[in-house]
MIFIBA-183981 format. One record per residue: x, y, z of N, C-alpha, C in turn; residue in three letters. Coordinates in steps of 0.1 Angstrom, whole numbers, plus 5000, padded with zeros to 4 digits. Atoms other than C-alpha are relative to their C-alpha. Layout:
BEGIN
XYZXYZXYZala ...
END
This chain:
BEGIN
500949934997500149985001500750124999met 499049905003501450344990499850065012arg 499749924989502550535022498950174995ser 500349875001500450865027500950124996met 499749915004501751195014500750075013asp 499549944986503851375043499050135001pro 500849934997501851685032498549985013leu 501050034988499051525057499949955010trp 499649994985500851455083500850065005ser 499149854991502351795089499250055006ser 500649914989501651985112499050114998ala 501349945001499452235094498849934998gln 500250105006498151925080498849995014ala 500650054987496851845116499550075007arg 501049874990496052175132498950004992thr 501149985004493552175104498549905005leu 500650144993492151845111499150105019val 500550004989492051965150499050154998asp 501249905001490152265140498950004994his 501050035010487852105119499250084988gln 499649875012488852315087499849934989asp 499350015013488152105057500350074988pro 499349945007488352365033501150085000gly 498749975001491552475047500649864996gly 499250065006492552145037500150014984leu 500450005013491052165003501450134992val 498849935003493552475003501250004998arg 498250044999497052345013499749874991leu 499450085011496352074986500050014991gly 499649905009495752314961501450065001arg 498949894998498452534971501349874997val 498950125001500552214970500149984987gly 499750035009499652114934500550144995gln 500149925007500152484928498950084991gly 501450005007496952534914499450165006trp 500549854996495252894914498249935004arg 501549984998491452904928499650004987gln 500550015010490652934893499849874993ala 499450155002492452604884498849915002asp 500350084996490852404907498150005001leu 501550015006487152544899499949974983gly 499950055014487952444861499749825005ala 500450145006488352094869498749945011arg 501250054996485452094892498450054997leu 501149945005483052294872499250105006gly 500949884994482152584894501150134998cys 499149924997483752904900500850025008ser 499249944995486653094914499350035016ala 500449974990484853234937499049935010ser 499850124992482952904951500949945008thr 499650054990485552764959501350085008val 499149944991487353014976499050035015ser 500750034987484253034999499649805005arg 500250194994484452615004501450045007met 499249964992487952745016500150085011glu 500649924988486652965043500149915009gln 500450074992486852845076499150065008arg 501549984993483352805092499149994992gly 501550055009481352775061499449905002ser 501050085002478052665060499349944990arg 501050045010477352645026500649924990thr 499350095017479552405007498849885001thr 500450175003478152144993501249865000asp 498650124997479651825006500049944990leu 499750045005479351664980501050094985his 499249925012481251914957501750015009leu 499250034993483751934986500649905004leu 499950174998484351564987500849994982arg 499150035012485151604950501450114995arg 498849895005487551854958501550005007ala 499150074989489151734981500649854992ala 499350115008490251414957500550084991gln 499649945015490851654930501450045006glu 498849954990493651784956500849915007val 499750154997494651434971499750075014gly 499750014983493651495008499449845000val 500450134997493151135019498550035005pro 501250005002489751015024500050005018pro 500049984985490250945063500950135008gln 500149904990491551275069499450154994val 501249955002489151465053498849965012leu 500250104993487251205070499950045018gly 499949974990488651345102499550155002ala 499949835001488651745096498050025000ala 501350015002484651685092499049945011leu 500950034988484351515125499549884999gly 500850145002483651165111500249885002leu 499350134996486150925122501250015012asn 498749894989488551125151499249835013val 500250094994488850835173500050065016met 499749954993488351075204498550005008arg 501250034989485851135234499450174995ala 500949895003483451465222498949995013ile 501349934988480851635249498649954991arg 501550025009477651495242499050115007val 501049874991475251815248499249955011ala 500649984988473051665271500349965009ala 499150044990475951555295500150095009asp 499649885000477151875299501249955001gly 498350064995481051855309500349935011pro 499650104992482451585322501849965002arg 499150064999485351455340501049914987his 498950165008487751195316499449875009ala 500250134990487551005349498749975006lys 501649964996484051055360499549865003glu 500650144998482450765376499049974995asp 500750025008480550585354498449955011pro 500850024987478250445387498850134996met 500849854998477450865392499150064987arg 501149995013476550845355498649955001arg 501850084999473750605355499150105011arg 501249974990472350755390499350144994thr 500149895003472551105375498549994993leu 501050015012470650975343498849955004leu 501350104991468050735368499750085006ala 500849864993467251115383499450074994ala 500949925013466051245351498749984996ala 501250054999463151035356499749944987gly 499750075016464350845319499449855001leu 500750154996461750545313501049914996ala 498750045002464950415292500949955014ala 498950044986467150185315501550084999pro 499049934999470050425326500949954987ala 499250005005472450215316500249924985gln 499749975016471650145276500450164996leu 499249905003471950495274501050054999leu 497949974996475150545294500949914985ala 499450095009476250285267500150034981gly 500349895018474750485234501150165004val 499049895003476650785245501549975006asp 498649975004479750645249500449924988glu 499850055013479050495216500150134991ala 500349895004478250845204501750105002leu 498449885000481751025219500849864997ala 498550055006484250775213499349874990val 500450125009483250515182500649875005thr 499350135004483850125194500449964991pro 499650105015485749905175499649874998gly 501450095008484049655157500249855005pro 500950094990482149345173500649884997thr 499850165006483849085153498949924991gly 501050085004480548985142499649934988ser 500350075008479848735114498949994989thr 501649965008476248875106500250104989val 500249875004475949075079499550135005pro 500549914995475749395083498450034993leu 501950005006472449465061499149925009asp 500550104993471149175081499750085017thr 500149944989471949355113499250105006arg 500949845002470449705103498649975001leu 502250065002466749525094499749915012ala 500550044992466949345124499950125010arg 499749854990467849675143498250085000ala 501449875004464649875122498949875007arg 501250094994462249545134499850025014ser 500349914984462949665170499450105003phe 501049934994461849935167498750024993phe 501250025003459249875142498549935009asp 500550064992458149595170500050085014ala 500149954987458449895200500649955010gly 499150064991461449705214500850075000arg 499049915001463150015223501249975007his 499350084990464949885253501349874988met 498950125012466449575223500750094994asp 499449965010467049845200501350095008leu 498649964991469450055226501049945002leu 498950114993471049765239500949934983lys 499650035012471749705200501050084992ala 499349915010473050035187501549975000leu 498450044998477050035199500149974992pro 499550105009477549745181500050064991gly 499850015023475949825143500650154999leu 499349864999476950205152501949934997leu 498250014999481050055156499949944983ala 499850025017480449825124500050054988asp 500349905012478950055102501250084998ala 499049894998481850275112501149924992his 499150075006484350005103500249964987asp 500650025017482849895069499950134991ala 500149925010482850265059501250055003ala 498749975005486350295062500649974987arg 500250025017485950175024499850125000ser 500849855003484750525021499049994983arg 500850045014482450364992498850055004ser 501149954996479350564991498849905006asp 501050094993477050264998500249955017leu 499649914989479050255031499450125011ala 500849865001477850605033498650035006his 501950034997474450515033499849945010ala 500150114986474550225056500050055014arg 499750004984475850395083499350175003leu 501249944999473550695074498949965003ser 501150094993471050475082499749925011ser 499950034990472650345111499350105011cys 500349884988472250705126498750064995tyr 501449985003468850795111499049905008ser 500550094993467650465130499950125015leu 500049994985469350605164499050114997ala 500549884999467850905155498449955002thr 500850064997464650785152499349955015gln 499950064991464750605185500050115012leu 499649934987466250855206498950125001leu 500549954998463551105195498549945005ile 501650034993460550885203500449985019lys 499949964987462150855237499950155009ile 499049874995462751225242501150035003gly 498749994999466351215243500350134985arg 499949885010466351545220501350044995tyr 498550015000469951635226500849914992asp 499550135008471551325215499149974990arg 501150005011468651325190501050094988ala 499449925002470351625178501449954994arg 498250075005474351475174499749884988leu 499650055008473051195157499650014984thr 500450015012470951315133500650104992ala 498349905008474251595123500149864989asp 498850135003476151265117498849974985arg 501050095009472851095096500350064985ala 500349925003473251415078501650034988thr 498850035003476751375068500749974991val 499850125009477151085056499149954990tyr 500649995018474451095036500250104991ala 499449915012475651385017501349964994glu 498950125003478651185017500349904988leu 500650075006476950914999500050044990ser 500950005010475651114973498249954996gly 501650005004472250924977499150085003ala 500949914997469351154972499049945010ser 501050084989466850904995500750025011leu 499650024987469150875023500250125005ala 500049904997469851245024498550055003ala 501749964991465851305029499649935010ala 500050094989466051045052500550125011ala 499149934994468651245069499350085003ala 500649845003466951575061499350025013ala 501150004992463851455080500249985017arg 499050054985465451305111500150165006glu 499049864992467251655117498850115001leu 501349894994463851865113499249935007ser 500950004992462051675135500249985013ile 499249914988464651765161500150115003val 500449914998464652075154498650055006leu 501349984995460752055157500050025013arg 500150024990461051935192501050125010his 499349944995463552185201499850184994gln 500749895004461352475191500950104989asp 499449965009463452545161499249974987gln 501750005009459752575140500850044983gln 499749945012461552815114501449954988gly 498750095005464852605108499749844995ala 500150105006462952295104499349994992ala 501150005013460652425079500750034989gln 499649955005463052545060500649934995arg 499250115003465352225059498949874993leu 500850115008462252005046499550044987leu 499749965011461552245022500549994989leu 498749995012464652225006499949824997gly 499850124999465051875012498749944987ala 500850055002461251814999500150034985thr 499749945015462352014966500749874992ala 499350085003465051794963499749844997lys 501050125003463151474962499450014984val 500850005011460851624938500350044989glu 499650005011463851714914500349834992ala 499150055000464751344912498849974986thr 501150065010461351334888499049895005gly 500850134996459551054910499649964992leu 500250145013460250804884499949845003thr 499950094993460150554908499149995013thr 500650044985457950424937500750055008leu 498549934986461050474963499550175000ala 499749835001461350814949498650125008gln 501649964996457350884953499449995009ser 501050094987457050744985500450125009ala 499049884991459650974999499750114999ala 500449865001458351304984498449965009tyr 501149934994454951215000500349955015ala 499749984985456351135035500350175005gln 499549874999458451445029498850115004met 501549935000454951645023499549975016leu 501049984985453351525057500950025010cys 499049954990456651605078499350135000thr 500449904999456151925067498350055002thr 501549974991452551965073500350005012ala 500250004985452851835105500750135004tyr 498949934992455552045114499850184997thr 501249874997453652355104499050055001ala 501449984996450652275119500749955016ala 499449964989453252285152500050115001arg 500149854994454052615143499050084994ala 501049925002450852705138499450094987gly 500649985013450452765101499249934993asp 501750115006446852635091500550024986arg 499949975008447252715060500949934989asp 499150095006450452535051499749865001gln 499650084994450252305071498349894989ala 501350125001446352135057500250004985leu 499949985013447552265021501249854994ser 499150065006450752015022499249835007met 500550154997448551725037499149974988ile 500850035015446151735009500949954990arg 499350025011449251724982500449855005glu 499650184990450651435007499349884995ala 500750104999447551235001499750004984ser 500349985017447351324963501049914995gln 498850085001451151204963500049855000ala 500250114990450350874981499049944993ala 501350105007447150754959500749914991cys 499650115009449950564933500849915011gly 499350114998451150384960499649945011leu 500850114997450650024974499250005013pro 500250054988448449945004500549965012lys 499250074991451349785017501350024997gln 498150015008455249895015500649924999ala 499650075002457049685001501849975011pro 499350034991459749505028501250105001ala 498749964996462949725039500150154989gly 500149855006461550065017500250085012arg 499749924999463450355029498850115010leu 501249884995460050575031498949864997phe 501150045000457150325041498850064999pro 501749954997454350545035499249924994ile 501650085008450850405022498850164999thr 501549915002447550625016499749975022pro 500549984984446450495056501150075004ala 499149904995449850655066499650085001ala 500349845004448550975050499050005012val 501249984989445750955072500449995008asp 499350044984447450875102501150165002leu 499349955002449451165093499350155002tyr 500849935000446551375090499350065012ala 500350054989445051245126500550135009val 499149964988448251435143499950164991gly 499949865004447951775117498850035009val 501349924994444151855130500550005013his 499849974987445251795163501450085000trp 499749934998448151995159499350165002ala 500749905004446252245146498750045017leu 500849974991443552255178498949914997gly 501150045007441152085158499549844999asp 500650164993439851755182499549954990ala 501350015006436651725162500949914986gly 499450115007438551625129500649944997ala 498550175006441751415136498849925004ala 500950124995438651225154499949904985ile 500850065013437051225119500749954992gln 499650035003439551135101500349855003val 499850125000440950865122499049925004gly 501150095000437750715126500149934988gly 499950065014438150555090501449904998arg 498650104995441750385107499349905000leu 500350114994441750055113501849975002arg 499049994995445149915131500349884987ala 499450075012445049615099500650074994ala 499849985007445849865080501850055003gln 498249974997449649925093500749855006phe 499450124998452049675091500949995017pro 499649994993453749745121499750005017thr 500549934982453249775165500350134996ala 500149905000454650065162498850114996glu 501049935003452350215138498750005006arg 501450034994449650055150500050045015lys 499549954986450550165184499550204999gly 499849885004451050515169498850054996arg 501249985009447350505152499050025016met 500949964984446050475192500750125007his 499849884993448150715206499050184996thr 501049885007446750985182499350045002asp 501550014997443550915187500050045016leu 499949964976444150915227499950124998gly 499949884995445651255223498950104998arg 500449905006443451405201498350015008ala 501050024986440151255228500450095012trp 499949944987442151385256499950194995trp 500149875003442251725237498850084997gln 501350005005438051695229499849985016trp 501049994982437751655271499649865002gly 501050145002436851295268501249895006lys 499650124995438651075291499849875001pro 500250135000437250785288500049954985glu 499850075012437750765253501750005000gln 498749974998441450875260500749855007thr 499550114996441850615281499949834993ala 500250105007440650345258500949994991asn 499049955010442850455234501349945001glu 498550014994445850455252499949855005leu 499950164997444950085263500649954987leu 500450095009444349945231502550074995ser 498749995005448250115223500849935010ala 499550094989449449975257500349844994leu 499950185006448349595241500649984990arg 499850005011449549625210501850035003ile 498449934997453249855216499950045016ser 499749894984454049885255500650144996pro 499149905002456750145245499750104994gly 500449915005454850355227499050095008glu 499949894985452950475260501250015011val 498850024986455950345284501250104994arg 499049954999458750535267499850154995asp 500449895007457050855249499650105012arg 500449964980457051085279498950154993pro 501449955004454151325253498549965014ala 500850104991451951025265500049985013ile 500150004989453450925293499550135011arg 500649894994452251285304498449995002gln 501650035000448651205294499849905009ile 500950104986448450895316499850065010val 500249954987449951125344499050105007ser 501249925000446951395338498949895005asn 501250095001444551135334500349925015leu 499750104986445950945369499950125010ser 500249854991445851345387498050025002ala 501449934999442151435372499549864997arg 501350115001440351125365500449835005his 499750134994441550835385498949864998pro 501350104998438350625386499449954988arg 500750035020438150615346500449824998val 499550075004438550255337501249964995ile 498749985011441750195321501350075004gly 498749874991443650465344501349885002val 499650094984444950215369501249934991arg 498950075010446949985337500450064998glu 498749875012448050275319501550095018leu 499349914991449550445354500749855005ser 499150095000450950105360501150024990ala 499050015012452750075329501050114999ala 499049895002454250425328500850035017val 499749964986454850405368499550105002gly 500249864994452550675380498949875013val 500550094994451150495415499250055012arg 501349914986448550555449499150064991asp 501249945005445550565428498749935008leu 501350064990441850475444499849934989pro 500850155009440250185434499150114987pro 500649995011438650185400498549985003thr 501350034995435250235401499549954982val 500250055016433550005372498850005003thr 
END
């Protein structure tokens, strides 16, 4: 194997990596080649001013695909570029949710602090994910193909087995990172999918700071892969995190841009059409949460039209498994977010659990209807829907902070309603009076 050019192990290159300045690496390589910015631009098919912006430290406007091409042209080794992007540096980074911590902090103390925060997930599993996000573990040595393991991890999410997925994530991320050393587009896309799945889970259980970190990584790896649908999936997850962090405007802008890119594919395949319908659904719900009624209703209508040609059951393994029934379920959420419980329940009344292939979606149907009934001030119907969700997918009730809060409110205000005791036991609320039958 040819040894790396000494330029990339120089003190100057190491400083650029430490400062996470990939544009500086491009500049270093270009100067090393004796090229002007216009010379590199001609090779890339862009202007000298575009190259200038790319090389500026701290720039956030650079297209990562263009950055990768520029790095290849000037000879930046892939592992050096990845390190400057913060992708493969085997060093601890601060996880925002934990704050500054000493390198020798007692793991037992961390678990105690996490437990004190009232988490539904076992603290040791969250601590394991934290460690994997801070310092990527070494490969597990598993002989099971990575695609098979990713599919199994997705099945945990679909089944509402959140704790099993938390347990599996560190090893899955470790081996996906190891495979990504090949720097192939497929390996980057697969790694992005692993981080997107991690983001979905962390959003589900309400760990938004961690989810922001995994969503950022999913986005970067998707851009490196050049896979348009992987990029759309990562952008969608990041927008959901932004929404939960009360950055509604940023979430909307991100979604609209990502949706336009999906539409620009021409929607010539069912996978592209499904991605487009899914992005419209998420855009509609995000607009509804921001109080933009006109856009929310317009987008959910457009999503319904886009989904008309999709099959009633999505093919196995599809990145965006959206169906016409799933769009209707999003409409329930849109109307709820707009404060129109009656419209939400009317749309939801047409839905049946059999229309959804996974326990997660079946449970979500019942929790969304439960939210609508609660908004309408109907505790009996609320409890009935949440009980149905609990029996189909316990994690949908036990692990989601918003649903746990409704159960807590039911327990405090309507403790004798049938089913409230069972729900309260599932989420850990105690000391209720006897149920009146």
